[in-house]
N, C-alpha and C positions, 0 to 999 in steps of 0.2 A: 370370693371365688375359690373353688376347690380344684385341686390337681386331679386329672383323670388317671395318669400313670398307665395308660394303655396306648398302643399304636393302632390306629384305624386304617393304616395304609393298605393292608391286605384284606380288609373286610368288604364283602360284596353287599352293596346296599339293597340288592334284590332279596336278601335274606330277612329284611325287616318284615315281620309278620303281623303288624297291626292293621286294623281296618279291613277293607274288603280285598286287599291284595292287588297284585299287578293285573291289569286287564290287557289281554292279548287278543288278536283277531280270532274269530270263530274259525276253526279248521280242525284237521286231523293231525294229532301230534304223537310222537313216541314218548312215553312216560315210563317211570318206574316208581314203585311205592318205596319210600325211604323210612317211614315210620307207620306203625299201626297197632291197634289194640282192640280187643272186644271188650265192651263194657256196657253197663246198664244204661238205658236211655234216660233223659232228664225227667220224664214223667213216670218212670218205673213200670213201663208197660211192655218192655222187651229188651233184648240185647242188640247192640249194633256194632259193626266193625267201623271204627273211626280211623281214618288214615290220611297221610300226607303224601302226595306225589310230587315229582319234579319232571319238567320237560327235560329230556336228556340230549337233544341235539338241535341244531339250527340256531336261528337268530334269538329264540326265546329260551334257550337252554338255561336251566336253573330256576325258572319261574315255578312257583309252588301252586298246587291246586289241592284243595282239601275236599275230602269226601266222607260220606257216611252211608253204610248199607245195613238195612235191617237184617239181622240173622234170625232172630225170633221176635214175634210180636203178638200181643193178645188179639189184634185184628188180623184175621186170616188174609185179607187182601194185602195189607202192608207186608206181612211175612212172605206171601207168595211173590210179590214184586221184588222184595229185598233178596230172596234166595235166587230168583232168576238173574238179578244183577250180579250176585256173587258167582253164579255158574258161568255167566258171560265173561266175567273177569278171569276166572280160572281158565276158560277156553282161550281168551285173548293172550294170556301169558304163555300158553303152551303146556301148562300143568295138566289141564283137563279137569272137568268138573268131577269125574269119578275118582280122581287122585287127590283132590284137595281135602286135607284133613286138619290142617292147622294154618292160620293166617300168616304165620312166619314163613311159610313156603312162598308167599307172594312177594316178600321183600326183595327188592333189587332185580325183579324179573321184568324185562322190558315188555311193553304192550302198547298197541295203538288204541287211541280213543278219540272220539269227537268231543271237542270242548265247545262250550257255549257260555254266554254271559247271562247271569240271573240277577234280577233286581230284588232287593229285600229291604226291610226296614231295620235300622239300627236301634239301639236302646232309646234314642231320643226321637224316634219315629221319622228320621230322615231317610230318604231313599239312598241306597248304596248299591254297588254292583260287585259281583264276585264271579270268578270262573268256576264252572261246574262241568263234571263229566256227564255228557248226554248219552253216550253210547260207547260200549266196549267193542272193539273191532276184532272179529274172529272169522274163521273160515265160512261161517254161515251168512255173514253180512258184509264181507270185505269189498264186494263190488258195488255196494250202495254208495252214492256220492257223499262227500263230507258236507257239513253244514255250510251255509252261505257265509261268506266273509263280510256280511253286512255289518255296518258300524254299530257300536253299542248304543243303547237307547239314549244316552245323554250326549252322543256325538253330534256336533253342530255341522256335520257335512251334509250337503244337499243330497237328497235321494236321487238315484240314477233313473233314467227312463227304462221302461220295460225292455226295449230293444237292447240297451246297454247291459241290462241285467242278464239277458239270455247269452250275450257274447261272453260276459264275465263268467257265468256259470259253466259254459262250454270250456272256456280256458281253464277254469279251476278244476273241472273234472278231468281234463287232459293232463294237467299238472299232477293231480292226485294219482292218476293211473301210472304216470312215470315214476312217482315216488314208491308206489306199492308193487309195481310189476318187476319181477326179477330181470335184471339186465344180463346180457351175454357176458360171461366172464365171472359170474358169481356175486351179484349184488346181495344185499342183506335179505335173508329169508324172513318171512313173517314169523312171529313167535310161535304160532300154532303149527308151523311147518317144520320145526326143529326135530331132529331125531336124537334119541338118547345116546 
């Protein structure tokens, strides 16, 4: 046996970054980017912005979500999609797409995003799940409802009836409207509404 000589008392186990990460319900969350860099993609066909975000408030604060956005790519479609995602992220943070010149500007700038669960194959071809950013929320799409809080694909919970789903969706939309609508007395402004 070997002595560890470290104290794990103050370590947050949510910081373990192996595997697919922590799976949380599909919903709209306030995030910020805590790390990021632009680097060549693995197939050497373009550059991507690789980043790590954290949920910054609520029950799931501290949960990490990883992302990649194509900045340049030899396939025009991939490049167009990636640059549109980068523009949406810039708008969501309040920086604005016209003002974004360096990815460091995005660090620790809060933004809302819709998170979803994606299934992928690991190195041993086993199905795994991870959280992904489905949509960056900005002034142009803030009134669209967040994703369904449907269980992840491997969840053993029985599916609800269609009537129950409609009630749940209505409740979820009302709850989301309460989260994003400014309350009397000065609730949090959406990031793109900030003034300099």
